C-alpha positions as a printed Julia matrix, in Angstrom:
392×3 Matrix{Float64}:
  16.41  -50.12  -19.5
  12.77  -49.2   -19.77
  13.44  -45.73  -21.44
  15.23  -47.64  -24.41
  12.05  -49.29  -25.27
  10.16  -46.0   -25.54
  13.08  -43.69  -26.45
  10.96  -41.36  -28.42
   8.45  -40.65  -25.79
   8.0   -37.37  -23.93
  10.18  -37.61  -20.78
   8.81  -34.91  -18.5
   7.41  -35.59  -15.13
   5.06  -33.03  -13.4
   4.96  -33.81   -9.72
   2.22  -32.17   -7.67
   1.72  -32.59   -3.91
   1.28  -30.98   -0.55
   4.61  -32.26    0.79
   8.1   -31.77   -0.48
  10.05  -34.69   -1.83
  13.43  -34.25   -0.1
  16.43  -36.36    1.03
  16.2   -35.11    4.61
  12.54  -36.36    4.73
  11.26  -39.9     5.54
   8.49  -42.05    4.28
   6.67  -41.26    1.11
   8.56  -38.03    0.55
  12.03  -39.76    0.61
  10.76  -42.43   -1.72
   9.43  -39.89   -4.2
  12.58  -37.85   -4.05
  14.71  -40.97   -4.84
  12.5   -41.96   -7.88
  12.6   -38.29   -9.19
  16.22  -37.93   -8.71
  17.16  -41.26  -10.45
  14.67  -40.41  -13.17
  16.52  -37.2   -13.87
  19.75  -39.14  -14.02
  18.13  -41.37  -16.67
  17.11  -38.44  -18.82
  13.71  -37.15  -17.44
  13.08  -33.51  -16.66
  11.53  -32.97  -13.56
   8.82  -30.24  -12.73
   7.31  -29.94   -9.23
   4.45  -27.79   -7.95
   4.35  -27.52   -4.0
   3.04  -25.31   -1.44
   5.64  -22.71   -0.34
   5.29  -23.8     3.35
   6.43  -27.47    2.47
   9.9   -26.61    1.55
  12.63  -27.14    4.11
  13.2   -23.82    6.03
  10.81  -22.28    3.28
  13.54  -22.44    0.69
  12.79  -23.93   -2.68
  16.63  -24.15   -3.33
  16.61  -27.05   -0.96
  15.7   -28.95   -4.24
  18.06  -29.71   -6.88
  18.75  -26.67   -8.91
  17.98  -28.62  -12.22
  14.38  -29.16  -11.28
  11.79  -26.72  -12.33
  10.15  -25.72   -9.08
   6.89  -23.7    -8.64
   6.1   -22.75   -4.96
   2.3   -21.88   -4.47
   0.91  -20.04   -1.44
  -2.16  -21.7     0.01
  -5.2   -19.5    -0.3
  -6.16  -20.58    3.25
  -4.79  -23.0     5.85
  -8.29  -24.07    6.77
  -9.05  -25.93    3.49
  -9.15  -29.57    4.3
  -9.98  -32.75    2.12
 -13.28  -33.23    3.91
 -14.76  -29.81    3.04
 -17.35  -29.41    0.26
 -16.33  -30.19   -3.22
 -17.6   -26.76   -4.55
 -15.15  -24.91   -2.25
 -12.28  -27.13   -3.21
 -13.04  -26.46   -6.9
 -12.59  -22.78   -6.4
  -9.3   -23.43   -4.54
  -8.21  -25.46   -7.58
  -8.99  -22.55   -9.94
  -6.9   -20.31   -7.62
  -3.92  -22.89   -7.99
  -4.51  -23.05  -11.78
  -4.43  -19.21  -12.07
  -0.76  -19.2   -10.62
   0.42  -22.51  -12.3
  -1.15  -22.49  -15.84
   1.92  -21.07  -17.53
   4.37  -23.47  -15.66
   2.19  -26.61  -16.38
   2.07  -25.75  -20.19
   5.74  -25.2   -20.35
   6.33  -28.47  -18.46
   4.7   -30.42  -21.21
   4.44  -33.43  -19.26
   2.06  -36.28  -20.34
   1.62  -37.34  -16.71
   0.94  -35.89  -13.32
   2.43  -37.72  -10.4
   1.28  -37.46   -6.91
   0.61  -39.79   -3.69
  -2.09  -40.6    -1.48
  -2.81  -38.67    0.93
  -2.78  -34.94    0.77
  -4.98  -32.11    1.86
  -4.94  -29.77   -1.19
  -2.55  -30.12   -3.99
  -2.9   -34.06   -4.18
  -6.39  -33.19   -5.26
  -5.2   -30.43   -7.38
  -3.07  -33.1    -9.29
  -6.4   -34.79  -10.24
  -7.76  -31.54  -11.27
  -4.77  -30.7   -13.56
  -4.85  -34.25  -15.01
  -8.37  -33.8   -16.02
  -8.21  -30.26  -17.25
  -5.08  -30.72  -19.45
  -6.02  -34.46  -20.46
  -2.92  -35.91  -18.84
  -2.36  -39.33  -17.26
  -2.53  -39.52  -13.56
  -0.4   -41.7   -11.26
  -0.62  -41.84   -7.55
   1.87  -43.64   -5.09
  -0.04  -45.5    -2.35
   2.08  -46.41    0.77
  -0.39  -46.55    3.75
  -3.89  -46.47    4.71
  -3.78  -42.96    6.02
  -7.51  -42.74    6.68
  -6.67  -44.61    9.95
  -4.47  -41.83   11.01
  -7.33  -39.33   11.14
 -10.2   -38.75   13.64
 -13.0   -41.14   13.01
 -15.43  -38.3    12.18
 -13.28  -37.32    9.23
 -12.58  -40.85    7.87
 -15.72  -41.11    5.54
 -15.14  -37.67    4.09
 -11.5   -38.3     3.72
 -12.14  -41.52    1.97
 -14.56  -39.89   -0.43
 -11.97  -37.31   -1.35
  -9.25  -40.03   -2.04
 -12.12  -42.17   -3.82
 -12.46  -39.35   -6.45
  -8.62  -39.32   -6.86
  -8.54  -43.11   -7.31
 -11.43  -42.94   -9.62
  -9.56  -40.57  -12.05
  -6.1   -42.2   -11.58
  -4.7   -44.26  -14.45
  -2.21  -46.07  -12.29
  -1.93  -46.53   -8.52
   1.67  -47.72   -7.32
   1.0   -49.78   -4.17
   3.54  -51.32   -1.85
   1.8   -54.74   -1.42
  -0.83  -56.77   -3.25
  -3.22  -56.31   -0.28
  -2.98  -52.61   -0.15
  -5.75  -51.86   -2.54
  -7.63  -48.45   -2.08
 -10.93  -49.98   -3.39
 -11.72  -53.22   -5.06
 -13.5   -51.12   -7.67
 -10.1   -49.9    -8.87
  -8.17  -53.18   -8.3
  -7.01  -53.3   -11.87
  -5.18  -49.9   -11.65
  -2.98  -51.06   -8.89
   0.64  -52.21   -9.57
   3.03  -53.14   -6.78
   6.08  -51.17   -6.62
   8.33  -51.74   -3.55
   9.65  -48.66   -1.67
  12.93  -47.79   -3.31
  15.92  -47.81   -1.03
  19.16  -45.43   -1.09
  20.86  -48.34   -2.94
  23.91  -47.96   -1.04
  25.85  -51.08    0.44
  27.86  -50.85    3.64
  31.19  -52.24    4.74
  30.64  -55.24    7.04
  31.32  -54.45   10.77
  34.24  -55.93   12.31
  32.54  -57.76   15.1
  28.8   -58.9    15.55
  28.37  -59.86   19.16
  24.58  -60.08   19.06
  24.34  -57.79   22.08
  23.21  -54.31   20.75
  19.95  -54.41   19.09
  19.1   -51.16   17.29
  15.68  -49.81   16.3
  15.45  -46.49   14.01
  12.38  -45.01   12.67
   8.82  -44.02   13.31
   7.54  -44.76   16.69
   3.91  -45.42   18.05
   2.72  -45.99   21.55
   2.42  -49.6    20.79
   6.26  -49.83   19.93
   7.09  -48.83   23.48
   5.11  -51.86   25.1
   6.95  -54.02   22.63
  10.44  -52.61   23.44
   9.99  -52.86   27.28
   8.82  -56.49   26.81
  11.89  -57.28   24.54
  14.23  -55.58   26.82
  13.21  -57.75   29.89
  13.94  -60.77   27.74
  17.23  -59.4    26.43
  18.54  -58.76   29.94
  19.24  -62.32   30.74
  21.29  -62.53   27.61
  23.18  -59.36   28.22
  21.47  -57.57   25.45
  20.8   -53.9    25.04
  18.13  -52.07   22.84
  19.12  -48.64   21.41
  16.28  -46.68   20.11
  17.08  -43.87   17.62
  14.28  -41.35   17.87
  13.06  -38.26   19.56
  10.92  -39.26   22.4
   8.56  -37.43   24.72
   9.83  -36.72   28.16
   7.36  -39.09   29.66
   8.65  -41.98   27.56
  12.32  -41.01   28.51
  11.31  -41.24   32.16
   9.59  -44.49   31.82
  12.64  -46.03   29.98
  14.91  -44.96   32.79
  13.4   -48.04   34.73
  15.09  -50.31   32.1
  18.81  -50.64   32.47
  19.3   -52.0    29.04
  17.27  -49.5    26.97
  19.27  -46.72   25.61
  18.03  -43.64   23.46
  19.81  -41.88   20.86
  18.38  -38.58   19.4
  17.19  -38.96   15.81
  19.52  -37.95   13.08
  18.85  -35.02   10.75
  19.37  -37.23    7.64
  18.71  -40.83    6.74
  22.28  -41.15    5.75
  23.53  -40.23    9.25
  21.19  -42.76   10.71
  22.34  -45.54    8.43
  26.05  -44.81    9.34
  25.32  -45.0    12.94
  23.51  -48.32   12.57
  26.28  -49.76   10.56
  28.89  -48.72   13.3
  26.83  -49.69   16.39
  24.32  -52.41   15.73
  24.9   -56.08   16.05
  21.15  -56.92   15.4
  18.76  -54.58   13.46
  15.2   -54.53   14.55
  12.41  -53.67   12.17
   8.64  -54.35   11.63
   5.45  -53.69   13.7
   4.15  -54.18   17.05
   1.82  -56.95   18.02
  -1.62  -55.4    18.21
  -3.41  -54.97   14.83
  -6.6   -53.34   16.56
  -4.65  -50.27   17.66
  -2.61  -50.09   14.37
  -4.85  -51.43   11.68
  -2.82  -49.97    8.79
   0.14  -52.38    9.27
  -2.12  -55.24    8.02
  -1.45  -54.05    4.36
   1.6   -52.06    4.03
   5.28  -52.83    3.7
   8.1   -51.45    6.04
  10.57  -49.38    3.71
  13.11  -49.68    6.57
  13.11  -53.44    6.12
  14.45  -52.94    2.52
  16.88  -50.38    3.53
  18.32  -52.55    6.18
  18.87  -55.55    3.89
  21.79  -53.5     2.46
  23.7   -54.11    5.61
  25.73  -57.17    6.33
  24.19  -57.14    9.87
  21.39  -59.48   10.74
  17.86  -58.05   10.46
  15.19  -59.31   12.69
  11.59  -58.42   11.51
   8.62  -58.64   13.72
   5.07  -58.53   12.49
   1.7   -59.99   13.37
   0.83  -63.12   11.49
  -1.02  -62.86    8.3
  -0.22  -59.21    7.48
   1.08  -58.6     3.92
   4.54  -58.14    5.26
   4.58  -61.39    7.17
   3.14  -63.33    4.28
   5.77  -61.87    1.93
   8.57  -62.95    4.23
   7.21  -66.54    4.34
   6.81  -66.46    0.63
  10.45  -65.39    0.25
  11.73  -67.93    2.85
  13.13  -65.03    4.91
  14.31  -66.81    8.07
  14.27  -63.91   10.72
  10.57  -62.96   10.62
   8.99  -63.3    14.14
   5.12  -63.65   14.04
   4.82  -64.78   17.7
   5.54  -62.32   20.4
   5.58  -65.1    23.14
   8.48  -65.83   25.3
   9.5   -69.28   23.64
   9.77  -67.67   20.24
  11.99  -64.8    21.54
  14.02  -66.95   23.65
  14.69  -69.4    20.71
  15.92  -66.28   18.66
  18.1   -64.97   21.49
  19.87  -68.12   21.87
  20.77  -68.15   18.16
  21.97  -64.65   17.51
  25.5   -65.16   18.7
  26.14  -68.26   16.59
  28.16  -67.97   13.3
  25.41  -70.01   11.41
  22.85  -67.39   12.33
  24.95  -64.56   11.26
  26.03  -66.17    7.88
  22.68  -67.24    7.02
  21.05  -63.89    7.81
  23.72  -61.99    5.76
  23.31  -64.44    2.8
  19.48  -64.09    2.74
  19.82  -60.2     2.88
  22.39  -60.11    0.04
  20.17  -62.13   -2.07
  17.11  -59.84   -1.42
  19.02  -56.57   -2.08
  20.51  -57.9    -5.29
  17.48  -59.73   -6.77
  14.4   -58.01   -5.26
  15.41  -54.78   -3.33
  17.89  -53.49   -5.89
  17.32  -49.72   -6.38
  18.32  -50.07  -10.02
  15.41  -52.62  -10.63
  12.93  -50.76   -8.55
  13.7   -47.59  -10.52
  13.54  -49.36  -13.85
  10.04  -50.76  -12.96
   8.92  -47.4   -11.95
  10.0   -45.8   -15.26
   8.65  -48.61  -17.31
   5.32  -48.12  -15.58
   5.23  -44.46  -16.43
   6.12  -45.11  -20.01
   3.55  -47.69  -20.5
   0.9   -45.28  -19.23
   2.22  -42.61  -21.5
   2.12  -45.07  -24.46
  -1.77  -45.2   -23.84
  -2.03  -41.46  -25.0
  -0.65  -42.34  -28.48
């Protein structure tokens, strides 16, 4: 274990961000929570500074009682990352006024945060500089594409300053580089899964295809197309998500599309999938021009789903970081062509025993050798300790 190599090091982590790491959340918040929780189990002390508004139901007790937690009230809801640096500097001084004692008592040699955040993600940089601490950011998506075009340059400038001060940027793919100027600061750390294996389902018919996760408009185009192709094979798509009424009305025109409301927790969703899916769908829609961030990121759901003994079928445009990674790992069920021929070939294979056994075998290899939560956590802690070592 990494912490045996640096056993004498200061094992305190100070996490500062705009959003609360929590097991009921998804995406980066869930990934961060899993790392912090496992780090605590491995002997680290966890200290977090978060805005009061970010806690589930406004209650900091939603976090583990063993974590030191400081909720901060935002001075104003209108402070955004594209506002002038001078104004943000005074906001950071406001934060420092309320957190100075907490930070000193935390005695952490590092500050941990993630791209992107409106206020406290920048305050993390300020704290690292003010107290001469090492700064580490997670980097999971190109969030600048999620904001209105007029804010992209200002947002990128805000994050540029964060990246410039960072000592380490933990990215999910070797193509997700914030800026080539800081390429040497990046290390690949795959999103950590829950690490729980599931009992194999009794019967895999290949008929019920299940998708659960974040949905964008481009997904709906893809699902409707796939549903039409599945129909002749007697297949059904079940989408686990909360959908707009207009989308629900549209789906009523497809007799083999079913919708299940989103579950409150990730654990409940995983249990549902294990009990109901015969094929698990993950990945991205076809159109890179409307979802340009998918070119470089890595779907955390894919890692999670490899813990099932249910075939996972991943869709991704060719030459994305994810598609190329699957090719490099010889993962069979990666679909880079959305044409009828490729989909039909897949549909004719899913009921065969060879398809199921090969899929499950590949997924077991990935979860044991590459997607192991223990191995990913060990890499995370080793990265932190190596950064701390630079202070000595």
